C-alpha positions in Angstrom: -19.5 37.1 52.4 -22.2 38.7 50.3 -23.2 42.3 50.9 -26.3 42.9 53.1 -29.2 44.1 50.9 -32.8 44.5 51.8 -35.5 43.0 49.5 -39.2 43.4 49.4 -39.7 42.4 53.0 -36.4 42.9 54.8 -33.2 40.8 54.6 -32.9 37.0 54.4 -29.8 34.8 54.2 -28.6 31.4 54.9 -27.9 30.7 58.6 -24.1 30.5 59.5 -23.3 31.7 55.9 -24.4 35.3 55.7 -27.0 35.2 58.5 -24.6 35.4 61.5 -24.6 37.1 64.9 -22.0 39.5 63.5 -24.2 40.6 60.6 -27.3 40.8 62.8 -25.4 43.1 65.1 -24.2 45.2 62.2 -27.8 45.7 61.1 -28.9 46.4 64.6 -26.3 49.2 64.8 -27.5 50.6 61.5 -31.1 50.5 62.7 -30.0 52.3 65.9 -28.2 55.0 64.0 -31.3 55.5 61.8 -33.6 55.8 64.8 -31.3 58.4 66.3 -31.2 60.3 63.0 -35.0 60.3 62.9 -35.1 61.5 66.6 -37.2 58.5 67.6 -34.7 57.2 70.2 -36.9 57.9 73.2 -39.9 56.1 71.6 -38.2 52.7 71.4 -38.8 49.6 69.4 -40.2 46.0 69.8 -38.3 42.9 68.8 -39.7 39.4 68.3 -38.7 36.1 66.6 -40.0 32.9 65.0 -39.4 29.2 65.7 -36.3 28.9 63.5 -32.9 27.7 64.6 -31.4 30.3 67.0 -34.0 33.0 66.2 -34.4 33.8 69.9 -30.6 34.2 70.2 -30.5 36.5 67.1 -33.4 38.6 68.5 -31.6 39.0 71.9 -28.3 40.0 70.2 -30.1 42.5 68.1 -31.9 43.9 71.1 -28.7 44.2 73.1 -27.0 46.4 70.4 -30.1 48.7 70.2 -30.3 49.0 74.0 -26.6 49.8 74.1 -27.4 52.8 71.9 -29.8 54.0 74.7 -32.9 53.1 72.8 -35.6 51.3 74.8 -36.3 47.8 73.5 -39.3 45.6 74.3 -38.1 42.0 73.5 -40.8 39.4 73.3 -40.5 36.7 75.9 -41.6 34.0 73.4 -41.9 33.5 69.7 -44.8 35.3 68.1 -46.6 35.6 64.8 -45.3 38.7 62.8 -48.7 40.4 63.1 -48.5 40.3 66.9 -45.2 42.1 66.7 -46.6 44.6 64.2 -49.7 45.2 66.4 -47.5 45.9 69.4 -45.6 48.6 67.5 -48.8 50.4 66.5 -50.6 49.8 69.8 -47.7 51.0 72.0 -46.8 53.9 69.7 -43.2 52.7 69.1 -40.7 53.9 66.6 -40.7 50.5 64.8 -40.4 46.8 65.1 -37.9 44.0 64.2 -39.0 40.5 63.5 -36.4 37.8 63.3 -37.9 35.4 60.7 -37.4 34.1 57.2 -41.2 33.6 56.9 -41.9 30.8 54.4 -38.3 30.3 53.2 -36.5 27.0 53.7 -35.4 26.1 57.3 -31.7 26.9 56.7 -32.6 30.6 56.0 -33.3 33.3 58.6 -34.1 37.0 58.2 -35.0 40.3 59.6 -38.3 42.1 58.8 -38.6 45.8 59.5 -41.9 47.3 60.7 -42.7 51.1 60.6 -44.4 52.9 63.5 -47.8 52.3 61.8 -47.5 48.6 62.4 -46.8 47.5 58.8 -43.9 46.7 56.4 -41.2 49.3 56.2 -41.3 51.5 53.1 -38.4 51.4 50.7 -37.3 54.9 51.8 -36.8 53.5 55.4 -34.8 50.4 54.3 -32.7 52.5 52.0 -31.8 54.8 54.9 -30.9 51.8 57.1 -28.7 50.4 54.3 -27.0 53.8 54.2 -26.0 53.5 57.8 -24.5 50.0 57.5 -20.9 49.7 58.6 -20.7 53.4 59.6 -20.3 52.6 63.3 -19.1 49.5 65.1 -22.0 47.7 67.0 -22.1 48.9 70.6 -22.2 46.6 73.6 -22.7 48.1 77.1 -24.1 45.8 79.8 -25.2 48.7 82.0 -27.3 50.2 79.2 -28.6 46.8 78.3 -29.9 46.4 81.8 -31.4 49.8 81.7 -33.0 49.9 78.3 -33.9 46.3 77.5 -37.0 44.6 78.9 -38.8 41.4 78.1 -42.6 41.2 77.8 -45.4 39.0 76.6 -46.7 40.7 73.5 -49.8 38.5 73.0 -52.4 39.7 75.6 -52.9 43.1 74.0 -53.2 41.6 70.5 -55.6 38.9 71.9 -57.9 41.5 73.4 -58.0 43.5 70.2 -58.9 40.4 68.1 -61.6 39.3 70.5 -63.2 42.7 70.0 -62.7 42.6 66.2 -64.3 39.3 65.4 -67.9 38.4 66.1 -67.6 35.6 68.6 -71.2 34.6 68.5 -71.1 34.2 64.8 -67.8 32.3 65.0 -69.3 29.8 67.4 -71.9 29.0 64.7 -69.3 27.4 62.5 -71.2 24.3 61.2 -68.7 21.6 61.7 -65.1 20.7 62.8 -61.9 22.1 61.4 -58.2 21.1 61.3 -55.5 23.6 62.0 -51.9 23.2 60.7 -49.4 25.8 62.1 -46.7 24.1 60.1 -44.4 24.0 63.2 -44.3 27.8 63.0 -45.4 30.7 65.2 -49.1 30.0 64.9 -48.6 27.4 67.6 -50.5 28.5 70.7 -52.0 31.5 69.1 -54.9 30.6 66.7 -55.4 27.5 68.9 -56.1 29.7 71.9 -58.8 31.7 70.0 -60.5 28.5 68.8 -60.4 27.1 72.4 -61.9 30.4 73.8 -64.9 30.3 71.5 -65.4 26.5 71.9 -64.9 25.7 68.2 -64.6 22.0 67.5 -61.0 21.6 66.0 -57.9 19.4 65.9 -54.3 20.4 65.3 -51.4 18.8 63.4 -47.7 19.8 63.3 -48.2 21.6 66.6 -44.7 21.3 68.0 -41.7 23.6 67.5 -39.4 22.1 64.9 -36.7 24.3 63.3 -36.7 22.1 60.2 -40.5 22.4 59.9 -40.7 18.6 59.6 -38.9 18.7 56.2 -41.7 20.7 54.6 -41.4 24.2 53.4 -43.5 26.3 55.8 -45.5 27.9 53.0 -49.3 27.1 52.9 -49.5 26.1 49.3 -51.1 22.8 48.0 -47.8 20.9 47.7 -47.0 21.6 51.3 -50.4 20.7 52.7 -50.7 17.0 51.9 -50.8 16.0 55.6 -53.5 18.6 56.2 -55.6 17.2 53.4 -55.3 13.7 54.8 -56.4 15.0 58.2 -59.4 16.9 56.8 -60.6 13.8 54.9 -59.9 11.3 57.8 -61.7 13.6 60.3 -64.5 14.5 58.0 -63.7 18.2 58.7 -65.5 21.1 57.1 -62.3 23.2 56.8 -58.5 23.0 56.9 -56.5 26.0 57.9 -52.7 26.5 57.7 -50.5 29.4 58.6 -46.9 29.9 57.4 -43.7 30.0 59.4 -44.4 33.4 61.0 -48.2 33.2 60.7 -48.7 36.3 58.6 -49.9 34.2 55.6 -52.5 31.5 55.5 -54.1 28.8 53.3 -57.5 27.1 53.3 -58.7 23.6 52.3 -62.3 22.8 51.8 -64.2 19.7 53.1 -62.9 17.7 50.1 -59.3 18.6 50.9 -59.2 20.9 47.8 -57.1 24.1 48.1 -59.1 27.3 48.0 -57.4 29.9 45.9 -56.9 33.3 47.6 -58.1 34.7 44.3 -61.6 33.4 45.3 -61.4 34.0 49.0 -60.5 37.7 48.7 -63.8 38.6 46.9 -65.8 36.4 49.3 -64.3 38.1 52.4 -64.8 41.5 50.7 -68.5 40.9 50.1 -68.9 39.5 53.7 -67.3 42.5 55.3 -69.2 44.9 53.1 -72.7 43.4 53.1 -72.8 41.7 56.6 -70.3 43.8 58.6 -71.5 46.9 56.8 -67.9 48.2 56.4 -67.0 50.3 53.4 -63.7 50.9 51.7 -61.8 50.0 48.5 -59.5 47.1 47.6 -55.8 46.9 47.0 -54.4 43.8 45.4 -51.0 42.9 44.0 -50.6 42.3 40.3 -50.2 38.6 41.0 -53.9 38.3 41.8 -56.8 37.6 39.4 -59.3 40.3 38.6 -62.3 38.5 40.1 -62.4 40.9 43.0 -62.2 43.8 40.5 -65.4 42.6 38.8 -67.2 42.2 42.2 -66.0 45.6 43.5 -67.2 47.3 40.3 -70.7 45.9 40.9 -70.7 47.7 44.3 -69.3 50.9 42.9 -66.0 50.6 44.6 -62.4 50.8 43.4 -59.6 48.4 43.1 -55.9 49.5 42.9 -53.3 47.1 41.5 -49.8 47.4 43.0 -46.5 45.5 42.6 -45.9 42.3 44.5 -44.8 42.8 48.0 -47.1 43.7 50.9 -45.3 46.9 51.6 -46.9 48.2 48.4 -50.3 47.2 49.7 -49.4 48.7 53.1 -48.6 52.0 51.5 -52.1 52.2 50.0 -53.7 51.1 53.3 -52.0 54.0 55.0 -53.1 56.7 52.5 -56.5 55.5 51.4 -59.7 54.0 52.8 -59.0 50.3 52.1 -61.4 47.6 53.3 -59.1 44.7 52.4 -55.7 44.5 50.8 -54.0 41.3 49.7 -51.7 39.2 47.6 -52.1 35.7 46.1 -49.5 34.2 48.3 -51.7 34.1 51.3 -51.5 37.6 52.8 -54.5 39.7 53.6 -54.7 42.9 55.6 -58.0 44.4 56.9 -59.5 47.7 57.8 -59.7 48.7 61.5 -56.6 46.5 62.3 -53.0 47.0 61.1 -51.8 47.6 57.5 -50.2 44.2 57.6 -50.8 40.6 56.6 -52.3 38.7 59.4 -52.9 34.9 58.9 -54.5 34.6 62.4 -57.1 37.2 61.8 -57.7 36.1 58.2 -58.4 32.6 59.4 -60.8 33.7 62.1 -62.7 35.9 59.7 -63.0 33.0 57.3 -64.4 30.8 60.0 -66.8 33.7 61.1 -68.0 34.0 57.5 -68.8 30.3 57.3 -70.5 30.6 60.7 -72.8 33.3 59.3 -73.6 31.7 55.9 -73.9 28.1 57.3 -72.3 26.8 54.2 -69.1 25.0 53.3 -66.4 27.2 51.7 -66.7 25.0 48.5 -70.3 26.1 48.1 -69.4 29.8 48.4 -66.7 29.4 45.8 -69.0 27.5 43.4 -71.6 30.3 43.7 -68.8 32.9 43.1 -67.7 31.1 40.0 -71.3 30.9 38.7 -71.5 34.6 38.9 -68.0 35.5 37.5 -67.1 32.5 35.3 -64.7 29.6 35.7 -61.2 30.1 37.0 -58.1 28.0 37.3 -54.8 29.0 38.6 -51.2 27.8 39.3 -47.8 29.2 40.1 -44.4 27.7 39.5 -41.2 28.8 41.4 -38.2 28.0 39.2 -34.8 28.0 40.8 -32.2 29.0 38.2 -29.2 31.2 37.6 -30.1 34.8 38.8 -28.2 36.3 35.9 -30.1 34.3 33.3 -33.4 34.9 35.0 -32.8 38.7 35.2 -31.6 38.8 31.5 -34.6 37.0 30.2 -37.1 39.0 32.2 -35.6 42.2 30.8 -35.8 40.8 27.3 -39.5 40.0 27.9 -40.2 43.5 29.2 -38.6 45.0 26.1 -39.8 42.6 23.3 -43.6 43.3 23.4 -44.5 39.9 22.1 -47.7 39.6 20.0 -48.2 35.9 20.6 -47.0 33.2 23.1 -47.6 29.7 21.7 -51.2 29.7 20.6 -52.2 32.6 22.8 -52.7 36.1 21.3 -51.4 38.9 23.5 -54.0 41.6 24.1 -51.8 43.9 26.2 -48.9 44.0 28.8 -48.5 45.4 32.2 -45.1 46.4 33.6 -46.3 47.2 37.1 -44.0 44.4 38.4 -42.0 42.1 36.2 -44.1 41.5 33.1 -47.8 40.5 33.0 -49.4 39.4 29.8 -53.1 39.6 29.2 -54.3 37.4 26.4 -57.4 37.9 24.2 -59.1 34.8 25.6 -58.9 36.1 29.2 -55.8 34.1 30.2 -53.1 36.0 32.0 -49.5 35.3 32.9 -47.2 37.2 35.3 -43.4 36.6 35.3 -41.2 37.9 38.1 -37.7 37.4 39.5 -37.4 37.2 43.3 -35.3 39.8 45.1 -34.5 37.5 48.0 -33.8 34.1 46.3 -32.3 32.8 43.0 -35.6 32.0 41.5 -38.2 33.1 39.0 -41.9 33.0 39.6 -44.5 32.4 37.0 -48.2 32.9 37.8 -51.0 31.9 35.4 -54.8 32.3 35.5 -57.3 31.0 32.9 -60.6 29.3 32.5 -59.2 25.8 32.2 -56.4 23.8 33.8 -55.1 22.8 30.3 -54.6 26.4 29.4 -52.8 27.1 32.7 -50.4 24.2 32.2 -49.7 25.2 28.6 -48.9 28.8 29.6 -46.8 27.7 32.6 -44.6 25.7 30.2 -44.3 28.7 27.9 -43.3 30.9 30.9 -40.6 28.5 32.0 -39.2 28.4 28.4 -39.1 32.1 28.1 -37.6 32.7 31.6 -34.9 30.0 31.5 -33.7 30.0 27.9 -29.9 30.1 27.8 -29.2 31.2 24.2 
């Protein structure tokens, strides 16, 4: 049995291998001890879960241990998106939150996400303290205290009221067409749908049933996983396709042609909409995996962009300490001012629809206009499963070697903010990272042509997986 270790967004493991009721209870006891140490016990926590196999059972077992430690627990009475859990923590002034989910990982994984009292990803200092408490005490089980300290509740109504006040419903209703929503058999089921029904948007839904195997498709809203959404958009002549991941904190967008809209493009579009139309101010935080299009736009408005390592907790940290209008990462996670310092695929989807309702244009036209202003942009990412030892070794060699050239591309400079990011003299960039939660390396490339992107991806794979 592998040791429990928390990565960039909690702990994930294979169900029935390391992710067992026993280990969930061990973590629950460590969380309880941590809460007592911080003198937050009277404040209590919220616990929720996704649509994965046995997630509701894991959530209940976790809650029972915490309640047995005389800590009040609000356990969701149904699966929820992660942002609903996070909003509950902030809105009810709780000590923290626990989400049983493996997000976009394969169906045979499950996990535990930790949320701070501010309604966002737990900082490293918090997860390190929880790790320090692991195995110190045997998980408690006391039925009398469970009855006293554990209650079940519907977490959605408060979140729904907040979102209805946040979005401009009249503008949303002006969305000039129909759309297709794909919750990917995840927690978006019954949530985004409800908002769309409330505002009378013309929409259809696919993959709208709970399926712990996610229909055999990885529940991550990237192009390879959205083929059925593309077919639906084209067949129904829809203006937009929207997908949310397994726990609905991330999202993806298809235009009316079924083409994937890069978040590298959508982030600056939403920034400009919120700034110019909503009249909100604030800076931008983005992970190093994103392109600098938003940087160029923000500079035009006299704002500031901060680059942080991959992992939304790094974005969250800045959103807590600075005036941030939008924070995001290329993998589909945006957080917004006046909400929670957390990714929210439901809100991001609604704001995108609202933006199109205001401009009365397809998203493809907005992207085309953006690219006319800031130049052409092509992007792709490869996730390469490989030996963790070789991946880590090669990444370290890349960080130390300071290459002058990769293939035909001349290196201009490097960034070691996270992994290694090469900036080339022609404007191409490549980021190489090794996952903390899975045995894989990730290679991200942006350039002005697809050919250059493909060439650089090949170079990245070669550098990251070489065995000699």
